[in-house]
LOGUDO-361675 format. One record per atom (N, C-alpha, C): residue number from 0; atom name; x, y negated, z negated. Coordinates in Angstrom, 2 decimals, always signed. Layout:
BEGIN
{zavex NUM, lofi CA, east X, north Y, up Z}
...
This chain:
BEGIN
{zavex 0, lofi N, east +43.12, north -22.81, up -85.07}
{zavex 0, lofi CA, east +42.17, north -23.89, up -84.95}
{zavex 0, lofi C, east +41.28, north -23.59, up -83.75}
{zavex 1, lofi N, east +39.98, north -23.75, up -83.90}
{zavex 1, lofi CA, east +39.06, north -23.48, up -82.80}
{zavex 1, lofi C, east +39.15, north -24.57, up -81.75}
{zavex 2, lofi N, east +38.65, north -24.24, up -80.56}
{zavex 2, lofi CA, east +38.64, north -25.24, up -79.48}
{zavex 2, lofi C, east +37.85, north -26.46, up -79.89}
{zavex 3, lofi N, east +36.71, north -26.25, up -80.58}
{zavex 3, lofi CA, east +35.86, north -27.37, up -80.95}
{zavex 3, lofi C, east +36.57, north -28.29, up -81.95}
{zavex 4, lofi N, east +37.21, north -27.72, up -82.98}
{zavex 4, lofi CA, east +37.90, north -28.58, up -83.94}
{zavex 4, lofi C, east +39.11, north -29.25, up -83.32}
{zavex 5, lofi N, east +39.79, north -28.55, up -82.42}
{zavex 5, lofi CA, east +40.93, north -29.15, up -81.72}
{zavex 5, lofi C, east +40.46, north -30.31, up -80.86}
{zavex 6, lofi N, east +39.33, north -30.11, up -80.16}
{zavex 6, lofi CA, east +38.82, north -31.17, up -79.31}
{zavex 6, lofi C, east +38.41, north -32.37, up -80.16}
{zavex 7, lofi N, east +37.79, north -32.15, up -81.29}
{zavex 7, lofi CA, east +37.40, north -33.25, up -82.17}
{zavex 7, lofi C, east +38.63, north -33.99, up -82.67}
{zavex 8, lofi N, east +39.69, north -33.28, up -83.01}
{zavex 8, lofi CA, east +40.93, north -33.89, up -83.46}
{zavex 8, lofi C, east +41.56, north -34.71, up -82.34}
{zavex 9, lofi N, east +41.52, north -34.19, up -81.11}
{zavex 9, lofi CA, east +42.09, north -34.91, up -79.98}
{zavex 9, lofi C, east +41.37, north -36.22, up -79.72}
{zavex 10, lofi N, east +40.11, north -36.31, up -80.07}
{zavex 10, lofi CA, east +39.30, north -37.49, up -79.80}
{zavex 10, lofi C, east +39.14, north -38.38, up -81.03}
{zavex 11, lofi N, east +40.02, north -38.23, up -82.00}
{zavex 11, lofi CA, east +39.93, north -39.03, up -83.22}
{zavex 11, lofi C, east +40.18, north -40.52, up -82.96}
{zavex 12, lofi N, east +40.94, north -40.82, up -81.93}
{zavex 12, lofi CA, east +41.23, north -42.21, up -81.58}
{zavex 12, lofi C, east +40.41, north -42.57, up -80.34}
{zavex 13, lofi N, east +39.67, north -43.64, up -80.43}
{zavex 13, lofi CA, east +38.81, north -44.05, up -79.33}
{zavex 13, lofi C, east +39.64, north -44.47, up -78.12}
{zavex 14, lofi N, east +39.28, north -43.90, up -76.96}
{zavex 14, lofi CA, east +39.91, north -44.30, up -75.71}
{zavex 14, lofi C, east +39.17, north -45.51, up -75.16}
{zavex 15, lofi N, east +39.85, north -46.32, up -74.39}
{zavex 15, lofi CA, east +39.25, north -47.53, up -73.83}
{zavex 15, lofi C, east +39.32, north -47.46, up -72.32}
{zavex 16, lofi N, east +38.15, north -47.56, up -71.70}
{zavex 16, lofi CA, east +38.07, north -47.54, up -70.25}
{zavex 16, lofi C, east +38.81, north -48.75, up -69.69}
{zavex 17, lofi N, east +39.27, north -48.59, up -68.49}
{zavex 17, lofi CA, east +40.07, north -49.62, up -67.85}
{zavex 17, lofi C, east +39.17, north -50.61, up -67.12}
{zavex 18, lofi N, east +39.39, north -51.88, up -67.36}
{zavex 18, lofi CA, east +38.61, north -52.92, up -66.72}
{zavex 18, lofi C, east +39.31, north -53.53, up -65.52}
{zavex 19, lofi N, east +40.39, north -52.91, up -65.06}
{zavex 19, lofi CA, east +41.16, north -53.41, up -63.93}
{zavex 19, lofi C, east +42.00, north -52.26, up -63.38}
{zavex 20, lofi N, east +42.50, north -52.41, up -62.17}
{zavex 20, lofi CA, east +43.40, north -51.41, up -61.62}
{zavex 20, lofi C, east +44.79, north -51.62, up -62.21}
{zavex 21, lofi N, east +45.31, north -50.56, up -62.81}
{zavex 21, lofi CA, east +46.66, north -50.61, up -63.38}
{zavex 21, lofi C, east +47.46, north -49.47, up -62.75}
{zavex 22, lofi N, east +48.40, north -49.83, up -61.91}
{zavex 22, lofi CA, east +49.28, north -48.85, up -61.28}
{zavex 22, lofi C, east +50.40, north -48.49, up -62.25}
{zavex 23, lofi N, east +50.77, north -47.20, up -62.24}
{zavex 23, lofi CA, east +51.79, north -46.70, up -63.16}
{zavex 23, lofi C, east +52.92, north -46.06, up -62.35}
{zavex 24, lofi N, east +54.14, north -46.42, up -62.70}
{zavex 24, lofi CA, east +55.34, north -45.94, up -62.02}
{zavex 24, lofi C, east +56.27, north -45.26, up -63.00}
{zavex 25, lofi N, east +57.01, north -44.28, up -62.51}
{zavex 25, lofi CA, east +58.10, north -43.68, up -63.27}
{zavex 25, lofi C, east +59.30, north -44.59, up -63.07}
{zavex 26, lofi N, east +59.71, north -45.29, up -64.10}
{zavex 26, lofi CA, east +60.77, north -46.28, up -63.94}
{zavex 26, lofi C, east +62.14, north -45.66, up -63.70}
{zavex 27, lofi N, east +62.35, north -44.43, up -64.14}
{zavex 27, lofi CA, east +63.65, north -43.79, up -63.95}
{zavex 27, lofi C, east +63.85, north -43.31, up -62.51}
{zavex 28, lofi N, east +62.76, north -42.83, up -61.89}
{zavex 28, lofi CA, east +62.85, north -42.32, up -60.52}
{zavex 28, lofi C, east +62.32, north -43.32, up -59.50}
{zavex 29, lofi N, east +61.78, north -44.43, up -59.98}
{zavex 29, lofi CA, east +61.23, north -45.47, up -59.13}
{zavex 29, lofi C, east +60.19, north -44.92, up -58.14}
{zavex 30, lofi N, east +59.22, north -44.16, up -58.70}
{zavex 30, lofi CA, east +58.15, north -43.62, up -57.86}
{zavex 30, lofi C, east +56.79, north -43.93, up -58.47}
{zavex 31, lofi N, east +55.81, north -44.08, up -57.60}
{zavex 31, lofi CA, east +54.44, north -44.33, up -58.01}
{zavex 31, lofi C, east +53.84, north -43.03, up -58.53}
{zavex 32, lofi N, east +53.29, north -43.07, up -59.76}
{zavex 32, lofi CA, east +52.69, north -41.87, up -60.35}
{zavex 32, lofi C, east +51.18, north -41.83, up -60.20}
{zavex 33, lofi N, east +50.53, north -42.98, up -60.33}
{zavex 33, lofi CA, east +49.08, north -42.99, up -60.24}
{zavex 33, lofi C, east +48.48, north -44.21, up -60.92}
{zavex 34, lofi N, east +47.21, north -44.05, up -61.28}
{zavex 34, lofi CA, east +46.45, north -45.14, up -61.91}
{zavex 34, lofi C, east +46.09, north -44.79, up -63.34}
{zavex 35, lofi N, east +46.11, north -45.79, up -64.18}
{zavex 35, lofi CA, east +45.71, north -45.65, up -65.56}
{zavex 35, lofi C, east +44.22, north -45.36, up -65.61}
{zavex 36, lofi N, east +43.82, north -44.35, up -66.39}
{zavex 36, lofi CA, east +42.40, north -43.99, up -66.53}
{zavex 36, lofi C, east +41.85, north -44.54, up -67.84}
{zavex 37, lofi N, east +42.58, north -44.28, up -68.93}
{zavex 37, lofi CA, east +42.20, north -44.85, up -70.22}
{zavex 37, lofi C, east +43.44, north -44.98, up -71.09}
{zavex 38, lofi N, east +43.26, north -45.75, up -72.18}
{zavex 38, lofi CA, east +44.41, north -46.04, up -73.03}
{zavex 38, lofi C, east +43.94, north -46.31, up -74.45}
{zavex 39, lofi N, east +44.78, north -46.01, up -75.39}
{zavex 39, lofi CA, east +44.62, north -46.44, up -76.78}
{zavex 39, lofi C, east +46.01, north -46.75, up -77.29}
{zavex 40, lofi N, east +46.12, north -47.19, up -78.53}
{zavex 40, lofi CA, east +47.42, north -47.67, up -79.02}
{zavex 40, lofi C, east +48.47, north -46.57, up -79.14}
{zavex 41, lofi N, east +48.04, north -45.31, up -79.15}
{zavex 41, lofi CA, east +49.01, north -44.23, up -79.29}
{zavex 41, lofi C, east +49.21, north -43.40, up -78.03}
{zavex 42, lofi N, east +48.38, north -43.61, up -77.01}
{zavex 42, lofi CA, east +48.51, north -42.78, up -75.82}
{zavex 42, lofi C, east +47.71, north -43.30, up -74.65}
{zavex 43, lofi N, east +47.82, north -42.57, up -73.55}
{zavex 43, lofi CA, east +47.13, north -42.95, up -72.32}
{zavex 43, lofi C, east +46.94, north -41.74, up -71.43}
{zavex 44, lofi N, east +46.07, north -41.91, up -70.44}
{zavex 44, lofi CA, east +45.84, north -40.88, up -69.44}
{zavex 44, lofi C, east +45.89, north -41.53, up -68.07}
{zavex 45, lofi N, east +46.47, north -40.82, up -67.12}
{zavex 45, lofi CA, east +46.48, north -41.33, up -65.76}
{zavex 45, lofi C, east +46.08, north -40.23, up -64.79}
{zavex 46, lofi N, east +45.70, north -40.64, up -63.59}
{zavex 46, lofi CA, east +45.41, north -39.71, up -62.51}
{zavex 46, lofi C, east +46.26, north -40.13, up -61.31}
{zavex 47, lofi N, east +46.88, north -39.12, up -60.67}
{zavex 47, lofi CA, east +47.75, north -39.45, up -59.55}
{zavex 47, lofi C, east +48.08, north -38.24, up -58.71}
{zavex 48, lofi N, east +48.91, north -38.45, up -57.70}
{zavex 48, lofi CA, east +49.28, north -37.41, up -56.75}
{zavex 48, lofi C, east +50.50, north -36.61, up -57.19}
{zavex 49, lofi N, east +51.25, north -37.12, up -58.14}
{zavex 49, lofi CA, east +52.52, north -36.50, up -58.53}
{zavex 49, lofi C, east +52.30, north -35.61, up -59.75}
{zavex 50, lofi N, east +52.57, north -34.30, up -59.62}
{zavex 50, lofi CA, east +52.46, north -33.43, up -60.80}
{zavex 50, lofi C, east +53.64, north -33.70, up -61.74}
{zavex 51, lofi N, east +53.34, north -33.88, up -63.01}
{zavex 51, lofi CA, east +54.38, north -34.13, up -64.01}
{zavex 51, lofi C, east +54.54, north -32.90, up -64.90}
{zavex 52, lofi N, east +55.60, north -32.87, up -65.67}
{zavex 52, lofi CA, east +55.90, north -31.72, up -66.53}
{zavex 52, lofi C, east +55.49, north -31.99, up -67.96}
{zavex 53, lofi N, east +54.81, north -31.00, up -68.56}
{zavex 53, lofi CA, east +54.46, north -31.09, up -69.97}
{zavex 53, lofi C, east +55.73, north -31.02, up -70.82}
{zavex 54, lofi N, east +55.65, north -31.60, up -72.01}
{zavex 54, lofi CA, east +56.77, north -31.60, up -72.96}
{zavex 54, lofi C, east +58.03, north -32.25, up -72.39}
{zavex 55, lofi N, east +57.84, north -33.26, up -71.58}
{zavex 55, lofi CA, east +58.96, north -34.00, up -71.01}
{zavex 55, lofi C, east +58.76, north -35.48, up -71.31}
{zavex 56, lofi N, east +59.86, north -36.18, up -71.52}
{zavex 56, lofi CA, east +59.81, north -37.60, up -71.78}
{zavex 56, lofi C, east +59.90, north -38.38, up -70.47}
{zavex 57, lofi N, east +59.12, north -39.45, up -70.40}
{zavex 57, lofi CA, east +59.12, north -40.32, up -69.23}
{zavex 57, lofi C, east +59.18, north -41.77, up -69.70}
{zavex 58, lofi N, east +59.70, north -42.61, up -68.84}
{zavex 58, lofi CA, east +59.66, north -44.05, up -69.05}
{zavex 58, lofi C, east +58.75, north -44.61, up -67.97}
{zavex 59, lofi N, east +57.63, north -45.19, up -68.39}
{zavex 59, lofi CA, east +56.62, north -45.65, up -67.46}
{zavex 59, lofi C, east +56.59, north -47.17, up -67.39}
{zavex 60, lofi N, east +56.32, north -47.66, up -66.20}
{zavex 60, lofi CA, east +56.06, north -49.08, up -65.98}
{zavex 60, lofi C, east +54.59, north -49.21, up -65.57}
{zavex 61, lofi N, east +53.83, north -49.95, up -66.36}
{zavex 61, lofi CA, east +52.44, north -50.23, up -66.02}
{zavex 61, lofi C, east +52.40, north -51.61, up -65.39}
{zavex 62, lofi N, east +51.88, north -51.70, up -64.19}
{zavex 62, lofi CA, east +51.79, north -52.97, up -63.46}
{zavex 62, lofi C, east +50.39, north -53.52, up -63.67}
{zavex 63, lofi N, east +50.31, north -54.58, up -64.46}
{zavex 63, lofi CA, east +49.04, north -55.16, up -64.87}
{zavex 63, lofi C, east +48.87, north -56.51, up -64.21}
{zavex 64, lofi N, east +47.72, north -56.71, up -63.61}
{zavex 64, lofi CA, east +47.41, north -57.99, up -62.99}
{zavex 64, lofi C, east +46.90, north -58.93, up -64.07}
{zavex 65, lofi N, east +47.62, north -60.03, up -64.24}
{zavex 65, lofi CA, east +47.27, north -60.99, up -65.28}
{zavex 65, lofi C, east +46.49, north -62.17, up -64.74}
{zavex 66, lofi N, east +46.45, north -63.20, up -65.54}
{zavex 66, lofi CA, east +45.76, north -64.42, up -65.14}
{zavex 66, lofi C, east +46.43, north -65.00, up -63.90}
{zavex 67, lofi N, east +45.63, north -65.66, up -63.07}
{zavex 67, lofi CA, east +46.12, north -66.29, up -61.83}
{zavex 67, lofi C, east +46.81, north -65.29, up -60.91}
{zavex 68, lofi N, east +46.37, north -64.02, up -60.98}
{zavex 68, lofi CA, east +46.92, north -62.95, up -60.13}
{zavex 68, lofi C, east +48.41, north -62.71, up -60.32}
{zavex 69, lofi N, east +48.93, north -63.06, up -61.49}
{zavex 69, lofi CA, east +50.34, north -62.78, up -61.77}
{zavex 69, lofi C, east +50.46, north -61.33, up -62.22}
{zavex 70, lofi N, east +51.54, north -60.69, up -61.81}
{zavex 70, lofi CA, east +51.77, north -59.30, up -62.18}
{zavex 70, lofi C, east +52.67, north -59.23, up -63.41}
{zavex 71, lofi N, east +52.25, north -58.42, up -64.36}
{zavex 71, lofi CA, east +53.03, north -58.20, up -65.57}
{zavex 71, lofi C, east +53.40, north -56.72, up -65.62}
{zavex 72, lofi N, east +54.66, north -56.43, up -65.88}
{zavex 72, lofi CA, east +55.12, north -55.05, up -65.99}
{zavex 72, lofi C, east +55.37, north -54.74, up -67.46}
{zavex 73, lofi N, east +54.71, north -53.70, up -67.94}
{zavex 73, lofi CA, east +54.86, north -53.26, up -69.32}
{zavex 73, lofi C, east +55.54, north -51.89, up -69.28}
{zavex 74, lofi N, east +56.70, north -51.80, up -69.90}
{zavex 74, lofi CA, east +57.47, north -50.55, up -69.93}
{zavex 74, lofi C, east +57.28, north -49.87, up -71.28}
{zavex 75, lofi N, east +56.96, north -48.56, up -71.21}
{zavex 75, lofi CA, east +56.79, north -47.77, up -72.43}
{zavex 75, lofi C, east +57.45, north -46.40, up -72.25}
{zavex 76, lofi N, east +57.89, north -45.84, up -73.35}
{zavex 76, lofi CA, east +58.39, north -44.47, up -73.37}
{zavex 76, lofi C, east +57.27, north -43.55, up -73.80}
{zavex 77, lofi N, east +57.10, north -42.43, up -73.09}
{zavex 77, lofi CA, east +55.99, north -41.53, up -73.38}
{zavex 77, lofi C, east +56.45, north -40.08, up -73.38}
{zavex 78, lofi N, east +55.67, north -39.25, up -74.06}
{zavex 78, lofi CA, east +55.85, north -37.80, up -74.06}
{zavex 78, lofi C, east +54.64, north -37.23, up -73.32}
{zavex 79, lofi N, east +54.87, north -36.45, up -72.28}
{zavex 79, lofi CA, east +53.78, north -35.83, up -71.53}
{zavex 79, lofi C, east +53.23, north -34.67, up -72.36}
{zavex 80, lofi N, east +51.99, north -34.80, up -72.80}
{zavex 80, lofi CA, east +51.36, north -33.79, up -73.65}
{zavex 80, lofi C, east +50.69, north -32.68, up -72.85}
{zavex 81, lofi N, east +50.08, north -33.05, up -71.72}
{zavex 81, lofi CA, east +49.36, north -32.06, up -70.91}
{zavex 81, lofi C, east +49.19, north -32.59, up -69.49}
{zavex 82, lofi N, east +48.96, north -31.67, up -68.58}
{zavex 82, lofi CA, east +48.66, north -32.02, up -67.19}
{zavex 82, lofi C, east +47.71, north -30.98, up -66.63}
{zavex 83, lofi N, east +46.77, north -31.44, up -65.80}
{zavex 83, lofi CA, east +45.79, north -30.55, up -65.19}
{zavex 83, lofi C, east +45.51, north -30.99, up -63.76}
{zavex 84, lofi N, east +45.28, north -30.00, up -62.90}
{zavex 84, lofi CA, east +44.87, north -30.31, up -61.53}
{zavex 84, lofi C, east +43.45, north -30.87, up -61.57}
{zavex 85, lofi N, east +43.19, north -31.87, up -60.76}
{zavex 85, lofi CA, east +41.86, north -32.48, up -60.67}
{zavex 85, lofi C, east +41.18, north -31.94, up -59.42}
{zavex 86, lofi N, east +40.33, north -30.93, up -59.59}
{zavex 86, lofi CA, east +39.63, north -30.29, up -58.47}
{zavex 86, lofi C, east +40.63, north -29.79, up -57.45}
{zavex 87, lofi N, east +40.28, north -29.90, up -56.18}
{zavex 87, lofi CA, east +41.16, north -29.40, up -55.13}
{zavex 87, lofi C, east +41.66, north -30.52, up -54.22}
{zavex 88, lofi N, east +41.63, north -31.75, up -54.72}
{zavex 88, lofi CA, east +42.02, north -32.89, up -53.87}
{zavex 88, lofi C, east +43.49, north -33.27, up -54.01}
{zavex 89, lofi N, east +44.27, north -32.46, up -54.70}
{zavex 89, lofi CA, east +45.69, north -32.74, up -54.85}
{zavex 89, lofi C, east +46.04, north -33.72, up -55.96}
{zavex 90, lofi N, east +45.05, north -34.24, up -56.64}
{zavex 90, lofi CA, east +45.28, north -35.17, up -57.75}
{zavex 90, lofi C, east +45.56, north -34.40, up -59.04}
{zavex 91, lofi N, east +46.20, north -35.08, up -59.98}
{zavex 91, lofi CA, east +46.53, north -34.48, up -61.27}
{zavex 91, lofi C, east +46.17, north -35.45, up -62.39}
{zavex 92, lofi N, east +45.55, north -34.93, up -63.43}
{zavex 92, lofi CA, east +45.29, north -35.69, up -64.66}
{zavex 92, lofi C, east +46.48, north -35.43, up -65.58}
{zavex 93, lofi N, east +46.94, north -36.46, up -66.27}
{zavex 93, lofi CA, east +48.07, north -36.31, up -67.19}
{zavex 93, lofi C, east +47.84, north -37.14, up -68.44}
{zavex 94, lofi N, east +48.06, north -36.52, up -69.60}
{zavex 94, lofi CA, east +47.91, north -37.22, up -70.88}
{zavex 94, lofi C, east +49.26, north -37.42, up -71.55}
{zavex 95, lofi N, east +49.44, north -38.59, up -72.13}
{zavex 95, lofi CA, east +50.71, north -38.96, up -72.74}
{zavex 95, lofi C, east +50.52, north -39.49, up -74.15}
{zavex 96, lofi N, east +51.53, north -39.29, up -74.96}
{zavex 96, lofi CA, east +51.64, north -39.93, up -76.26}
{zavex 96, lofi C, east +52.69, north -41.03, up -76.12}
{zavex 97, lofi N, east +52.36, north -42.24, up -76.54}
{zavex 97, lofi CA, east +53.34, north -43.33, up -76.49}
{zavex 97, lofi C, east +54.32, north -43.15, up -77.64}
{zavex 98, lofi N, east +55.59, north -43.02, up -77.32}
{zavex 98, lofi CA, east +56.59, north -42.80, up -78.36}
{zavex 98, lofi C, east +57.57, north -43.96, up -78.52}
{zavex 99, lofi N, east +57.59, north -44.86, up -77.54}
{zavex 99, lofi CA, east +58.52, north -45.98, up -77.63}
{zavex 99, lofi C, east +57.97, north -47.16, up -76.85}
{zavex 100, lofi N, east +57.91, north -48.30, up -77.51}
{zavex 100, lofi CA, east +57.52, north -49.54, up -76.83}
{zavex 100, lofi C, east +58.08, north -50.70, up -77.64}
{zavex 101, lofi N, east +58.32, north -51.77, up -76.95}
{zavex 101, lofi CA, east +58.77, north -52.98, up -77.64}
{zavex 101, lofi C, east +57.57, north -53.59, up -78.35}
{zavex 102, lofi N, east +57.82, north -54.44, up -79.33}
{zavex 102, lofi CA, east +56.69, north -55.14, up -79.97}
{zavex 102, lofi C, east +55.87, north -55.93, up -78.95}
{zavex 103, lofi N, east +56.52, north -56.48, up -77.94}
{zavex 103, lofi CA, east +55.81, north -57.24, up -76.91}
{zavex 103, lofi C, east +54.91, north -56.32, up -76.08}
{zavex 104, lofi N, east +55.41, north -55.13, up -75.72}
{zavex 104, lofi CA, east +54.60, north -54.18, up -74.96}
{zavex 104, lofi C, east +53.40, north -53.72, up -75.77}
{zavex 105, lofi N, east +53.61, north -53.44, up -77.05}
{zavex 105, lofi CA, east +52.50, north -53.03, up -77.92}
{zavex 105, lofi C, east +51.46, north -54.14, up -78.02}
{zavex 106, lofi N, east +51.91, north -55.37, up -78.08}
{zavex 106, lofi CA, east +50.99, north -56.51, up -78.14}
{zavex 106, lofi C, east +50.18, north -56.64, up -76.86}
{zavex 107, lofi N, east +50.83, north -56.47, up -75.72}
{zavex 107, lofi CA, east +50.13, north -56.54, up -74.43}
{zavex 107, lofi C, east +49.08, north -55.43, up -74.35}
{zavex 108, lofi N, east +49.45, north -54.22, up -74.75}
{zavex 108, lofi CA, east +48.51, north -53.10, up -74.73}
{zavex 108, lofi C, east +47.32, north -53.39, up -75.63}
{zavex 109, lofi N, east +47.56, north -53.90, up -76.83}
{zavex 109, lofi CA, east +46.47, north -54.22, up -77.74}
{zavex 109, lofi C, east +45.56, north -55.30, up -77.16}
{zavex 110, lofi N, east +46.13, north -56.31, up -76.54}
{zavex 110, lofi CA, east +45.32, north -57.38, up -75.94}
{zavex 110, lofi C, east +44.50, north -56.83, up -74.77}
{zavex 111, lofi N, east +45.09, north -55.94, up -73.98}
{zavex 111, lofi CA, east +44.34, north -55.33, up -72.88}
{zavex 111, lofi C, east +43.16, north -54.52, up -73.41}
{zavex 112, lofi N, east +43.41, north -53.74, up -74.43}
{zavex 112, lofi CA, east +42.34, north -52.94, up -75.02}
{zavex 112, lofi C, east +41.21, north -53.85, up -75.48}
{zavex 113, lofi N, east +41.56, north -54.92, up -76.15}
{zavex 113, lofi CA, east +40.54, north -55.86, up -76.64}
{zavex 113, lofi C, east +39.76, north -56.49, up -75.48}
{zavex 114, lofi N, east +40.47, north -56.86, up -74.41}
{zavex 114, lofi CA, east +39.77, north -57.50, up -73.28}
{zavex 114, lofi C, east +38.92, north -56.49, up -72.52}
{zavex 115, lofi N, east +39.33, north -55.22, up -72.47}
{zavex 115, lofi CA, east +38.58, north -54.20, up -71.74}
{zavex 115, lofi C, east +37.41, north -53.65, up -72.53}
{zavex 116, lofi N, east +37.32, north -53.94, up -73.83}
{zavex 116, lofi CA, east +36.22, north -53.44, up -74.63}
{zavex 116, lofi C, east +34.89, north -54.03, up -74.18}
{zavex 117, lofi N, east +34.92, north -55.09, up -73.41}
{zavex 117, lofi CA, east +33.67, north -55.70, up -72.93}
{zavex 117, lofi C, east +33.13, north -54.98, up -71.71}
{zavex 118, lofi N, east +33.89, north -54.03, up -71.12}
{zavex 118, lofi CA, east +33.44, north -53.33, up -69.92}
{zavex 118, lofi C, east +32.63, north -52.12, up -70.30}
């Protein structure tokens, strides 16, 4: 498969820009990984200081600021598909496929996507 067709396939699902700061943590190691960059119902991308491993499973906690400044934690299971260094500033871009979430987590993600579509 050529790079162009692979890239087109990778972008078959529309990503949604983030309309708020969403911090992401590795729930198993209890460490801050970075910030959510974009999301769709099947995956997400984040940028952070911690290099992650490709082809590894992670359990992530997304800390979302809700109405009245209440914090909501959404836990999802993900497969790390790729990781890349972001320039020379020590940051890393990481892409994930969502492989496990509760119906409630999926609903929260869908509602966030819908609310962020206005940005």
